[in-house]
TORRO-962056 format. One record per residue (C-alpha): x, y, z. Coordinates in steps of 0.02 Angstrom, whole numbers, padded with zeros to 5 digits, always signed. Layout:
% TORRO-962056
XYZ ...
% end
This chain:
% TORRO-962056
+04477+01297-01276 +04300+01347-01241 +04246+01510-01318 +04176+01602-01170 +04158+01780-01117 +04194+01718-00944 +04370+01666-00991 +04523+01773-00968 +04624+01779-01128 +04762+01908-01154 +04713+02041-01277 +04834+02125-01396 +04951+02248-01314 +04918+02435-01319 +04939+02515-01489 +05008+02690-01517 +04870+02813-01553 +04867+02998-01594 +04856+03118-01451 +04717+03220-01535 +04545+03148-01562 +04476+03134-01737 +04303+03179-01790 +04158+03130-01899 +04110+03204-02066 +03930+03199-02122 +03891+03236-02305 +03713+03302-02304 +03673+03241-02479 +03709+03067-02546 +03868+03053-02648 +03824+03017-02828 +03835+02835-02880 +03840+02763-02704 +03715+02620-02684 +03759+02621-02498 +03723+02515-02350 +03696+02340-02418 +03776+02189-02335 +03900+02088-02436 +03913+01903-02398 +04083+01849-02335 +04126+01710-02215 +04219+01751-02054 +04405+01717-02067 +04449+01630-01905 +04387+01660-01731 +04544+01700-01635 +04593+01856-01542 +04688+01969-01657 +04714+02149-01704 +04578+02218-01817 +04618+02209-02002 +04569+02362-02102 +04433+02321-02225 +04524+02401-02370 +04689+02310-02346 +04750+02151-02429 +04706+02205-02604 +04551+02301-02552 +04462+02144-02495 +04349+02234-02372 +04303+02386-02477 +04137+02323-02541 +04126+02416-02707 +03967+02413-02809 +03942+02473-02987 +03870+02645-03017 +03682+02643-03024 +03565+02770-03101 +03424+02827-02990 +03530+02838-02834 +03394+02871-02705 +03284+02732-02768 +03429+02609-02761 +03466+02657-02583 +03289+02629-02526 +03274+02464-02618 +03437+02399-02548 +03388+02432-02369 +03201+02404-02340 +03137+02447-02167 +03130+02297-02050 +02958+02221-02028 +02872+02187-01862 +02940+02050-01751 +02829+01916-01679 +02647+01917-01731 +02578+01753-01794 +02748+01677-01836 +02783+01516-01743 +02952+01435-01725 +02988+01250-01715 +03122+01180-01599 +03244+01159-01743 +03392+01267-01792 +03321+01287-01968 +03164+01366-01897 +03245+01464-01755 +03383+01535-01865 +03251+01605-01982 +03183+01721-01847 +03209+01902-01889 +03318+01989-01761 +03219+02126-01672 +03266+02291-01753 +03313+02379-01591 +03472+02277-01571 +03552+02329-01735 +03499+02508-01703 +03577+02510-01528 +03758+02473-01582 +03834+02492-01407 +03806+02399-01244 +03891+02374-01076 +03937+02202-01007 +03952+02182-00816 +04047+02034-00744 +04011+02024-00558 +04008+01877-00438 +04103+01789-00299 +04258+01796-00410 +04258+01982-00371 +04312+01941-00193 +04487+01870-00226 +04490+01990-00376 +04654+01915-00431 +04706+01858-00603 +04538+01821-00681 +04355+01781-00653 +04410+01601-00685 +04498+01607-00516 +04415+01451-00444 +04458+01346-00596 +04638+01405-00608 +04665+01380-00421 +04576+01214-00390 +04573+01127-00559 +04726+01184-00655 +04823+01229-00497 +04918+01369-00581 +05064+01419-00469 +05019+01604-00462 +04844+01564-00398 +04903+01430-00277 +05034+01548-00208 +04907+01689-00193 +04796+01582-00083 +04942+01514+00017 +05006+01689+00054 +04840+01772+00093 +04718+01643+00165 +04719+01501+00294 +04762+01326+00232 +04584+01261+00250 +04504+01409+00159 +04385+01353+00020 +04308+01447-00125 +04139+01439-00037 +04216+01542+00103 +04227+01688-00018 +04036+01691-00025 +04004+01787+00138 +04141+01910+00089 +04046+01958-00069 +03954+02092+00029 +03906+02220-00106 +03888+02340+00041 +03912+02494-00068 +03804+02430-00212 +03684+02566-00269 +03581+02512-00419 +03526+02690-00454 +03706+02750-00459 +03752+02610-00577 +03606+02654-00689 +03658+02836-00695 +03835+02788-00746 +03769+02671-00879 +03657+02808-00948 +03805+02928-00954 +03905+02802-01058 +03791+02820-01209 +03758+02633-01211 +03587+02571-01266 +03585+02404-01176 +03668+02320-01027 +03704+02136-00993 +03733+02077-00813 +03807+01908-00766 +03660+01828-00677 +03768+01671-00651 +03946+01635-00705 +04032+01466-00715 +04056+01465-00525 +03868+01439-00507 +03832+01584-00388 +03670+01669-00442 +03639+01855-00420 +03456+01821-00384 +03376+01705-00256 +03371+01548-00362 +03286+01402-00274 +03396+01287-00379 +03554+01363-00304 +03517+01345-00119 +03636+01443-00007 +03742+01490-00158 +03649+01645-00215 +03649+01831-00177 +03489+01826-00073 +03548+01689+00045 +03733+01730+00047 +03841+01886+00038 +03738+02035-00019 +03575+01963+00050 +03478+02050-00088 +03412+02017-00262 +03545+02103-00368 +03461+02061-00534 +03295+02137-00479 +03371+02296-00408 +03474+02332-00563 +03331+02288-00681 +03215+02410-00591 +03346+02549-00589 +03390+02528-00772 +03209+02527-00827 +03156+02676-00722 +03308+02789-00739 +03380+02754-00913 +03335+02718-01093 +03441+02559-01095 +03373+02385-01129 +03406+02263-00987 +03491+02098-01025 +03561+01948-00931 +03709+01833-00956 +03686+01653-00899 +03816+01514-00896 +03738+01350-00948 +03864+01242-00856 +03950+01253-00686 +04128+01195-00663 +04103+01088-00509 +03916+01051-00500 +03903+00865-00456 +03758+00833-00575 +03849+00912-00720 +04006+00813-00681 +03904+00653-00674 +03822+00693-00841 +03993+00732-00914 +04060+00563-00857 +03919+00480-00955 +03972+00574-01113 +03815+00679-01087 +03697+00532-01111 +03622+00581-00943 +03534+00750-00930 +03513+00771-00743 +03594+00942-00735 +03499+01035-00872 +03332+00962-00823 +03348+00995-00636 +03455+01153-00633 +03493+01247-00793 +03325+01245-00883 +03219+01287-00729 +03334+01435-00693 +03323+01499-00872 +03133+01492-00871 +03133+01579-00703 +03249+01717-00762 +03146+01754-00916 +02977+01749-00830 +03030+01847-00677 +03149+01978-00748 +03103+01983-00934 +03276+02018-01006 +03280+02084-01184 +03454+02012-01210 +03485+01832-01158 +03672+01804-01168 +03707+01617-01155 +03882+01552-01122 +03979+01401-01059 +03924+01243-01148 +04051+01136-01053 +04087+01038-01211 +03908+00972-01220 +03802+00982-01379 +03644+01085-01391 +03541+00924-01383 +03604+00896-01206 +03553+01072-01157 +03383+01060-01245 +03428+01229-01320 +03310+01224-01468 +03160+01178-01360 +03198+01322-01242 +03226+01447-01383 +03063+01396-01468 +02973+01435-01304 +03070+01598-01287 +03020+01656-01462 +02841+01589-01459 +02774+01599-01281 +02887+01700-01166 +02843+01875-01105 +02987+01946-01210 +02952+01845-01368 +02938+01999-01480 +03090+02095-01419 +03217+01972-01348 +03382+01943-01437 +03496+01795-01408 +03674+01753-01454 +03755+01596-01527 +03821+01502-01374 +03692+01364-01352 +03800+01208-01360 +03961+01142-01432 +03967+01182-01617 +03831+01316-01616 +03945+01467-01598 +03956+01574-01754 +03828+01456-01834 +03661+01458-01742 +03565+01581-01636 +03510+01761-01648 +03671+01859-01673 +03848+01792-01682 +03989+01820-01558 +04107+01689-01633 +04238+01714-01496 +04281+01834-01357 +04345+02001-01423 +04290+01953-01599 +04328+02092-01722 +04340+02021-01899 +04383+02186-01982 +04266+02156-02129 +04080+02151-02164 +03987+01993-02116 +03825+01928-02191 +03752+01899-02016 +03729+02019-01871 +03872+02002-01746 +03936+02072-01582 +04111+02112-01520 +04112+02075-01333 +04273+02143-01261 +04349+02208-01100 +04418+02376-01043 +04540+02276-00937 +04630+02181-01074 +04665+02028-00967 +04510+01996-00864 +04321+02012-00868 +04307+02022-00679 +04385+02156-00569 +04571+02132-00534 +04660+02214-00388 +04827+02173-00471 +04788+02265-00635 +04910+02400-00689 +04863+02561-00777 +04931+02499-00943 +04815+02347-00934 +04665+02459-00966 +04622+02515-01142 +04627+02703-01167 +04475+02799-01227 +04561+02817-01397 +04576+02628-01410 +04396+02602-01355 +04328+02728-01480 +04430+02640-01615 +04351+02474-01566 +04177+02550-01574 +04204+02635-01743 +04282+02482-01824 +04148+02366-01757 +03999+02472-01809 +04072+02510-01981 +04082+02323-02014 +03903+02292-01958 +03930+02238-01777 +03882+02294-01603 +04010+02330-01467 +03980+02254-01294 +04109+02336-01180 +04142+02252-01013 +04174+02319-00839 +04204+02223-00677 +04138+02298-00513 +04223+02267-00346 +04161+02147-00212 +04088+02298-00122 +03979+02341-00270 +04072+02495-00331 +04120+02534-00510 +04303+02583-00496 +04355+02757-00548 +04447+02701-00705 +04296+02604-00769 +04179+02750-00731 +04297+02871-00818 +04302+02764-00976 +04112+02748-00977 +04088+02935-00959 +04221+02973-01089 +04132+02861-01213 +03970+02949-01175 +04051+03118-01206 +04113+03059-01376 +03943+02987-01421 +03852+03147-01376 +03937+03226-01525 +03966+03078-01640 +03821+02965-01593 +03729+03016-01752 +03862+02919-01848 +03842+02765-01736 +03662+02737-01681 +03536+02671-01807 +03665+02669-01948 +03702+02542-02084 +03863+02478-02157 +03910+02577-02313 +03975+02504-02477 +04153+02533-02411 +04189+02504-02229 +04351+02604-02225 +04447+02722-02336 +04584+02662-02454 +04674+02829-02466 +04683+02886-02285 +04708+02758-02145 +04598+02758-01989 +04444+02822-02081 +04286+02717-02061 +04115+02738-02142 +03934+02715-02091 +03775+02770-02178 +03592+02814-02160 +03521+02776-02333 +03346+02840-02295 +03419+03010-02253 +03548+03002-02394 +03688+03022-02269 +03862+02946-02262 +03977+02970-02112 +04167+02968-02122 +04240+02942-01947 +04424+02986-01942 +04526+02938-01790 +04673+03052-01823 +04664+03237-01858 +04777+03273-02009 +04916+03396-01967 +04893+03479-02137 +04713+03520-02098 +04661+03429-02257 +04569+03263-02253 +04584+03157-02410 +04444+03031-02437 +04457+02908-02580 +04286+02824-02571 +04155+02963-02590 +04087+03006-02762 +04031+03184-02729 +03937+03305-02841 +03982+03490-02847 +03835+03597-02799 +03740+03450-02723 +03853+03371-02592 +03873+03462-02429 +04001+03411-02298 +03990+03451-02113 +04093+03409-01959 +03982+03343-01820 +03990+03457-01670 +04049+03604-01776 +03891+03648-01868 +03960+03742-02018 +03977+03675-02196 +04156+03633-02244 +04244+03672-02407 +04289+03524-02515 +04362+03492-02687 +04357+03335-02795 +04516+03234-02818 +04583+03198-02992 +04518+03020-03003 +04405+02973-02858 +04364+03050-02692 +04370+03221-02613 +04484+03331-02509 +04401+03417-02361 +04468+03576-02283 +04451+03553-02095 +04422+03703-01982 +04565+03770-01877 +04513+03732-01699 +04599+03731-01532 +04581+03581-01418 +04454+03677-01315 +04348+03707-01470 +04339+03522-01510 +04179+03457-01428 +04220+03275-01469 +04382+03276-01368 +04350+03166-01216 +04509+03189-01115 +04636+03328-01093 
% end
């Protein structure tokens, strides 16, 4: 099965979570003996969709312990040198060895949190999945065939959905304001999904683009302008390399990809056009159609992107540039949809996931339990960032161009949580232990330069006492605070390792990190 963020794959069912929100502790002085923040090499274990595994489980496999080191502050600074400048005189050859050696622009790791937007003609039927056309016409799944039979004339084709994709209520400024309120630092819009419909006026997609059909406007341009003028987010674009039913791709496929008519006449010209015209700082490739990167000329394009393009110094790319490249080549790794390994990786990675657990595009037939709660979303963010990843959280607008109320609510709730706890997320590093081995649902991040470690706990202990097994604190030197509270907290060392923190007695209304009532 093709790993694609355009594919609908059922996510794990809802998990029980505490009714009260947790918080984030910030020791203001480094805990003695903590080298902090270095990455530990470990290969990913599988690429399937699964529930996150706590880093400290299975014999403590994910708790990356390091020996005590004298000269704590010096060790911290040596372990995590500041990233150098990107670009400059460095030139990259069209080989994976050369391209993979490019340093990822620092802004991406600092950002931690982005919003994915899946929008296209599939938003018109808004049934089942954004893979609607494929499931209806190619796989002929009964639920999709019956949906069309019961709701549309017998001769209705997928192309007939194009004029119905009106986007009549689309307001790029409103979208930008919602994105800003979410606390995200970058956004990625589907410029073209596997259906081939482009959200800009591509000359290579005549009469199957948003300028000629449906909205009759350049969606990519309008959102890019709004994001850049009204927010502090970086603007990015998703692009599907292949198209399900494009005749040139199908002809190339029938030749076992010995022919290259489709990439040379369609895909590559569109990619160059997107980069030159809209200058995305994230280029999110997807959909290799089973073809190798040599068919797509991926390394040649990426060498141009890194050497010559207008975004050569700031652009980041993912790992979906041909069959076999995922989780192996490219800028950062995605490995699979909803990838959350639960342990530290030696390479920067991203967890692209959906608020609607069963679809990337908008679904009219979604039930309330299909949407992840804010507690579940915060858990995804905390786990991902603690293990060195970024979270790319997806929403699917309607055919009219509106962001439905439940998506907007989740975005604003996340923004509320980040206003208080963002210090423990943005511009942080993985700590020597990703989660606590004494108390479950406690995840760590760090800022070595500031000698700070953050303990994010997802459940408020009923006893009012938080037991942490990983910190090595020093009486008289280590200070513990609760973000959003502002006052130092009392703590005592445990008999062997760790500390016990006395949490303040607060009502729900006194908890600034609570995002829903």
